[in-house]
Steps between C-alpha positions, in 0.01 A plus 500: 500500500714716270877509470786676325880476495719699736642798316866515612693176453789342314565143390845373594647189332717295738760233435610287795813285455505143625728198472431283194665160534375370165636807327836460670524130402418588140789747483324819607583742781277327752300819550154556356252780562138478604296783354202660674301822509404730784286811505612795712212737584522840669220426747627159613793457743637188330524366141250241378600189306286441190496245223539603137132460413385710798763763422384535139138515612586763760680720248197493270263595781397866528624705795233766446179325393309279742382166364278227644623167627516265198264204479747263333641277780873524415492878451292540816753296700788707360329825600435374851863389537628841387254671735642296788849621407379860481608548138135543407280722715128468548196687629420193711546578875690171536791660313469847652852513651681459169253733326558775758879467477488512121268800502742679733773464239265623226409808702850586620651631174817289527711462188451125435866390513560700818192346660628152421847585630370651823258218577750223437800662667309528830618260769295314757675289763841514334808447720760669282783450749424130537482465122842665458652281769358182347626603157838606642464853364567694820853637458687654207712184493181294465383717210830469313504125561152459351489773235861588425641852539257793461515763226757773569405751769541784246526524121832570330619860501437707191803627306551872546287518818534832687576478874254695718593708805433350841355685800647340810362747755132462410301425821220345295745246360610403851141432605426299186813292556383426855202311360537124516216250501453385859474128567575523872231676702474536875151362540497571873557876469182696444485764231386838638171609346632848404773337288246287314269800459785711363593233246140466383463877477815535292425216261128430477305791645318727254667839523219667306215418266331667207151449356516554125137400437216431742590172667838474321774549758874457465746475788844657532745273679876509537530211255400488131214294362387425146232746401514650852248233595680354807311168501723341765379447857704396803385257766709509816582178683586635845696230682682717753411868489470716811140596583360290213343160581642221282285447192418605145417860411419697188696822457275779370712732288276806515411478871840371620346238725511128570167319472487151660414199286236296681622163372854518643652148517525350848861392443667807351845336486371206294312738272817703433706187437245371249446842340875528439521149351729372774745794504543486877771768498237753388211363705658620825482870404296705749296653216400360161334707230291302251486703180177432314351649187146608424529405135172665409653838587775459237281321247241778520740704285718232340228263383620165363835677456812295425712717733256543790616209717864586434428853626344358817810295577715809443284679758584225751868551423472873568333431836752238610801718419345792687442271800866398489612863499261610775593204720874548447471868594351394837765235564266210422545192286263432212422245232271436206405167346267385224542134604172493689187288520254750357203277576587508871481881495175497303330272753620693804418843358176405327623599155312401187749328264557674165331814638753548780820313562827492690813596305778496759577512870735751662621498858676734742641474848809508717795298381620214713834538673628179342497402134364146484368504143730620222449855370657670199696790650827523303557863603491406867254780583284274717723215613875533566713374216711204611811405308 
């Protein structure tokens, strides 16, 4: 059996405070810190605790050259322990899962720090709403109570600033002002298929394509994309759409069609609630759009590039804003959230982590007639202003 170290990892020193009675009685603060080390690897979903000796040994181990299992008992035991954690990878079939995940990261052309950030900012089974409620961080009053007042909503004005003219009769401005994130959907009212199709056509459909070299095709959409690569895909969660059976579908941008996903969850409501990390006010939307990225499409051009993942997240922002505008123009409510359980989407859609991944979830549908959950609508364009 041969082994080598995983290539993309960082060592993080931790200090955990705990009550120290002896220190307090001897005149100290009563607080001491327990130091430890953990290794965060791009191919592993969770950090691994390591002792100092194993950490030093790991850092001296090659990530490129394979080496045989040592004969010396202590070294052999250390290697086996690190193989169990997945920090070392092996050609032994017993450790094939970790080896395949690590090889995926090697092949994917991620910039190392972005790969670490993406892997360890993914959620699985998180109930963000429950966490906020337990921590009493739900309202603005809660936030101020726990954190103090926020930074000012705008910086100070510059001396000598020149006032700009305003255009009060601009119809585009009126439509933009009508946008407000919807947290109150009418889950019982079906969305007509032509309205969904129109939104997808306006935002995500390829309007044209060009082949610059044999096999090298670029799409023209109504939204920008870094390098004109358009790596984002949309998976439609149809909860209540006319003439569309409830389920999961892939939207094909060049063919303008919905392809069913065979592994649609049996309980679509529970899936949506988990996907949205407990945000029940969004989970009732008739249509959800899971925005995923085929990272290999972007990293084909921007290989191990420090800005590549940032560009991908900007792409998701372009898509979500265009969805807002298209939905508002049709009289629909819309939302976007990045507080999602990415692992839930990966399992349901059959995505290969680090090669493809969910970035955000958008939703559209009819607004409810009653506002149950608070929405930010200070202009009163959606809900009547009450004094």
